[in-house]
N, C-alpha and C positions, 0 to 999 in steps of 0.2 A: 278237350284236350288241345293244348297248345301244340301246333306243329312243330316238328324238329327245325330248328334254325337259331339265329342270334337275334337278340331283342335288347332294348334298353329297359330297364326295370328298376325299381326302388323296394326296399324292404318296407312292407306294410305292417307287419308284426313278427314277433318272434317268440318261441317257446323252448325252454330248456328241457332236454331229455336225457336218457341214458341208455346205453346198448344193454344187451343181455348180460355182456361182461362188465357192467358198470362203468364204461367209459362214457364221460359226459359230451354232449353235442348240443348245438343250438340249431334248431329248425327254423329256417327264415322263410316266411312267406313273401315271395316276390310278386310284385304287381307290375305288369307290363305297362310302360308309358309309350304312347304314340302307336301309329299304324293301325292296321285293321283288328289287331288283338288288344288293343288299349284296355286296360282294366282287367284283362284276364290274370289269373293267379296260378302260381306254380311253386312248389317248395324247393329249397335247397338245403341240405344238412351240411353243417360245417362241424367238423370233428376238431375240437380244441386241443386235444392232447395226441401226441404219437403213440405208437404201440408201446414203446418204453415208458410211458407216462410223463415225459417232458412236454412243455408247451409246444404247440405246433405253429411254427412261424408262418407257414402258408395260410393257415387258418386266421392268424392275426392280420395279415395283409389283406385277405378277402374282406374281413370285417371292417378294417380301416378304409378300404376302398368304398365301403358303403357309408362311411361318415363316422364310424365309432372314433372316439377321441383316444383310444389305446390305453385308458387308465384303469377303469374297473370293469373287468370282463363280466362280472355278474350282473352290472346294470347295463352294459352295452350302450352307454350315452352317445347319441348322435347316429347311431346305426341306420336310422331311417332318413337321414339327411341328404344322401347323394344318390343319384341314379348311377347304375353300373351296366355294363355290357354283360349279358348272361347268354350261355348256349344252352339250348333245350335239346336234350338228348335221350334216347331210349334207355331204359334200365329194366331189370327184372329181379324178383325176389320169389322166395317160396313161403307161402303162407303157413299158418298153423296146421292146416289140413294137408299139407304137402302139395299144394297146387301151385304151379309157377304162374306168377302174374306179371304182366308187362306193364309198365307206367312210363311216363316222361318225368324227367328231373332237370333241374336247372343247375348249372355250375357257373359260379362267378368267374368272370374273366377280369383279370387284373394285369397290369404290366409294369409301368414305370417305377423306378424306386428300389427294386430289388437289385442287391449287389451280387456280382459274381462270386462264386466260392473262391476261385483261385486266379489272381490278376496276372496279366502278362507284363513282364517288366520291359523297359524301352530297348534293351538289347536284343531280346527276343522279337520284339516288333520290327526292329531295324533288319534283323536276319529275315524275317517273314517278307519284308518289303523287297529285299534283294532277291529272294526266291520268285516273287511274282513278276519282278521285273526281267529276270533271266528267263523265265517261262514265256513271258510276252515277246521278248527279243528273239528267242528261239523260234517262235511261231511267225516271225515277221511282222508283229505289230509294233507300231511306233512307241517308244519308251522315252519318257523325259520331257524336257522343254523343246517343243516344236514351233513356237511362234516365231517368225522370221524376223521380227523387230525388237523383241524383248527377251532377253535370256532368263529373266525372272518370271516369265509367264508359265505358271504350272499347268500341265496338261497330263 
């Protein structure tokens, strides 16, 4: 079993499945690249639909981080192309006999490219900047241009 932690890994293979309530998911077999656990394998289940049946954007981004071209979800072309950072963490489930089993699972970490839901407009940013400057000034911190020879030198 791969110890809890962060690793670089690539999708080695994948298999489509569905939950007991018929929700589709794709099980990715992640293969660790580099380090003392190189070649070790762990699964990551990616649920492609939300509970309301709509496509899951986070699942899409995870799969695209792995290299999927974003076109045909059934084929997942390119999903084995890129190494990604994964977090290995403990998980548990109850088997058919009612026994609780502890396993490790992988979660794909992805980042850049996600847009925020609600952007801050320039007026709100200007007000935020004023609040920070006022708080800094009230605490005795130097605020604004402090370079003695150049009024345009931002500090």
